MARGUBA-956042 format. One line per 4 residues: number of its first residue (from 1); their letters; for each residue x, y, z of C-alpha. Coordinates in steps of 0.5 Angstrom, whole numbers. Each point is the difference from the previous one (the first is absolute). Example, Ala and Ser with C-alpha at 12.3 -4.5 7.8 and 13.67 -1.06 7.14 Angstrom:
# MARGUBA-956042
1> AS> 25,-9,16; 2,7,-2;
END
This chain:
# MARGUBA-956042
1> MKNI> 28,-125,75; 3,7,2; 2,0,-7; -7,0,-3;
5> LWKK> -2,5,5; 5,5,-2; -1,-1,-7; -8,1,1;
9> RTCQ> 2,7,4; 5,2,-5; -6,-1,-6; -5,4,4;
13> AFVC> 5,5,1; 2,1,-7; -8,0,-2; 0,6,5;
17> LCSL> 5,3,-3; -2,0,-7; -7,2,2; 3,6,4;
21> VYGS> 4,2,-7; -6,-1,-4; -4,4,4; 5,6,1;
25> VLFE> 1,0,-8; -8,0,-1; 0,6,5; 5,4,-3;
29> QVLF> -3,-1,-7; -7,3,3; 4,5,4; 4,3,-5;
33> AQVP> -5,-1,-6; -1,6,-4; -7,3,-2; 0,0,-8;
37> KVAF> 2,7,-3; -5,2,-5; 0,6,-5; -4,2,-5;
41> VNSS> 1,3,-7; -5,4,-5; 2,-4,-7; -5,5,-4;
45> TIRE> 5,6,2; 6,-4,-2; -4,-2,-7; -2,8,-1;
49> RFPE> 8,2,0; 3,-6,-3; 1,2,-8; 0,-7,-2;
53> YQTA> -7,-1,3; -2,6,-4; 3,-3,-6; -3,-6,1;
57> KQRL> -7,3,1; 0,4,-6; 2,-6,-4; -6,-4,3;
61> ESLV> -5,6,-1; 2,0,-7; -1,-7,-1; -7,1,3;
65> ADWK> -1,6,-5; 1,-4,-6; -4,-6,3; -6,5,1;
69> KQAD> 1,3,-7; 0,-7,-3; -7,-1,4; -3,6,-3;
73> DQLV> 2,-1,-7; -4,-7,1; -6,4,2; 1,5,-5;
77> QIQA> -1,-6,-5; -5,-3,3; -4,6,1; 1,2,-8;
81> LEAE> -2,-7,-2; -6,0,4; -2,7,-3; 1,-3,-7;
85> IQKK> -4,-6,2; -6,4,2; 1,5,-6; 0,-6,-6;
89> RLIW> -4,-5,4; -6,1,-6; 5,0,-5; 5,-6,1;
93> SESE> -2,-7,-2; -2,-5,6; 7,-3,-1; 4,7,0;
97> LKDR> -4,2,6; 1,-7,4; 8,1,-2; 0,7,3;
101> EQLL> -4,-2,7; 5,-6,1; 6,5,-2; -3,5,6;
105> QKRR> -1,-6,5; 7,-2,-2; 3,7,1; -4,1,7;
109> ADRE> 3,-7,2; 7,2,-2; 0,6,4; -3,-3,6;
113> EFIR> 5,-5,0; 6,5,-1; -3,4,6; 0,-6,4;
117> KTFN> 7,-3,-1; 3,7,0; -3,3,7; -3,-5,4;
121> SGGA> 3,-4,5; 7,-3,-2; -1,3,-7; 5,4,-4;
125> FDAE> 0,6,5; 2,-4,6; 5,-4,-4; 4,6,-3;
129> AANI> -1,4,7; 4,-6,3; 5,0,-5; 1,8,0;
133> MRPI> -1,1,8; 4,-6,3; 7,2,-1; -2,7,3;
137> EAKI> -4,-3,6; 6,-5,1; 5,6,1; -5,4,5;
141> AAAI> -1,-7,4; 8,-1,0; 1,7,2; -5,-1,6;
145> QEVA> 3,-6,2; 7,3,0; -2,5,5; -4,-5,4;
149> ITEN> 6,-5,1; 5,6,1; -4,3,6; -2,-7,3;
153> YDYV> -8,1,-2; -4,-7,0; -6,2,-3; -1,6,-5;
157> WDKS> -8,2,-2; -2,3,-6; -4,6,2; -3,1,-7;
161> TQPI> -2,-7,-1; -2,-2,8; -3,6,3; 3,2,7;
165> LYAN> -5,3,5; 7,3,4; 7,0,-2; 6,4,4;
169> PRYD> 3,4,-5; 7,-2,2; -1,-7,-3; -1,2,-7;
173> ITAK> 5,-2,-4; -3,3,-7; 6,5,0; 5,-5,1;
177> AMDK> -2,-5,-5; -1,6,-5; 8,2,2; 2,-7,-2;
181> LGLF> -4,1,-7; 4,7,-1; -7,4,0; -1,7,3;
185> TDDI> -2,0,7; 1,6,3; -7,3,1; -2,-7,2;
189> KAKL> 5,0,6; -2,7,2; -7,-2,1; 2,-6,3;
193> NEAI> 5,3,5; -6,5,2; -5,-5,1; 6,-4,5;
197> DKIE> 1,7,3; -7,1,2; -1,-7,2; 6,1,5;
201> REIS> -3,7,2; -6,-4,2; 3,-6,4; 5,5,4;
205> KARQ> -7,4,2; -3,-6,2; 6,-2,4; 0,6,3;
209> ELSP> -7,0,2; 1,-7,3; 7,1,4; 0,-1,7;
213> SNIR> 1,7,2; -6,3,-5; -4,-6,3; 2,3,7;
217> RRIS> -2,7,-1; -7,-2,-3; -1,-4,6; 2,6,5;
221> KMAD> -4,5,-4; -6,-5,0; 1,-1,8; 0,8,0;
225> DAKK> -6,1,-4; -4,-5,4; 3,3,7; -2,7,-2;
229> AAED> -7,-3,-3; -1,-3,7; 2,6,4; -5,4,-4;
233> TIKD> -5,-5,1; 1,0,7; 0,8,0; -7,0,-4;
237> AEKE> -3,-5,5; 2,4,6; -2,7,-3; -7,-4,-1;
241> FKDA> 0,-2,7; 1,7,3; -5,3,-4; -5,-6,1;
245> TKDI> 1,1,8; -1,8,-1; -6,-1,-3; -3,-4,5;
249> KLGQ> 2,4,6; -3,6,-3; -7,-4,-2; 0,-3,7;
253> PQDS> -6,1,5; 0,2,7; 0,-6,5; -7,0,3;
257> TKKL> 3,-4,6; 3,6,3; -5,3,5; 0,8,1;
261> LPTT> 1,2,7; -6,3,3; -1,7,1; -4,4,6;
265> TPAQ> -3,6,0; -1,5,6; -7,-2,1; 1,-7,0;
269> DSTK> 6,2,6; -5,4,4; -5,-6,0; 5,-4,4;
273> KDPP> -1,0,7; 5,0,5; 0,-7,4; -3,2,7;
277> KK> 5,2,6; 0,-4,6;
END
């Protein structure tokens, strides 16, 4: 019986110990969990400075110019055939006119199909653009990823494709990614440092305004201003009271309850009789 009880208590102690260890591990993970580090980049700026991208862009523009010229040539042929049909409609036989109109319809359909297959979504332009730009975009993405991994960033936003309402310039890694590609970045770094310095000055100013000494100074000044305003109010009230009292005294009538002392004349005195002598 004692062995069974001892084993039961041992199992309970082991369960409690495991729960304690597991809870401490979870607490440590929550306590030391880091906030994800986020950076941003402007890929448009990188493309503008990347010679390979500019070369690929010119190549693609050349292809587009050739396709547009081909479409324009087709339009010229259509317009010439329309003018010929209009001019020789009465001269041609019915079969000749029918052949020319069928040819006109075919040329119009061919041009529309060419434009659709070339410039519509998923057409030749998109295919060529992907083939030409894919290696360039891969190099740019690799440079950005290398910077992010080196500096332990968890996320990188592309400012050129994903608008950001506000971003602290110290988290801009555009110039660093351009350095990986061997691009000129002195002017970009100068502007970036200027923006960072401006932010630092604003932060320093805000910290000074919110410092305990500055807050105490402001509170003391507010208290002094309030005290002075109260004293001025009291002085004005006392002055108004004195002025009002003075005005009341100057305009107060005589007290009617006071009686004047009676006055006697000599005539009245002579009329008085002396009391009889005994």
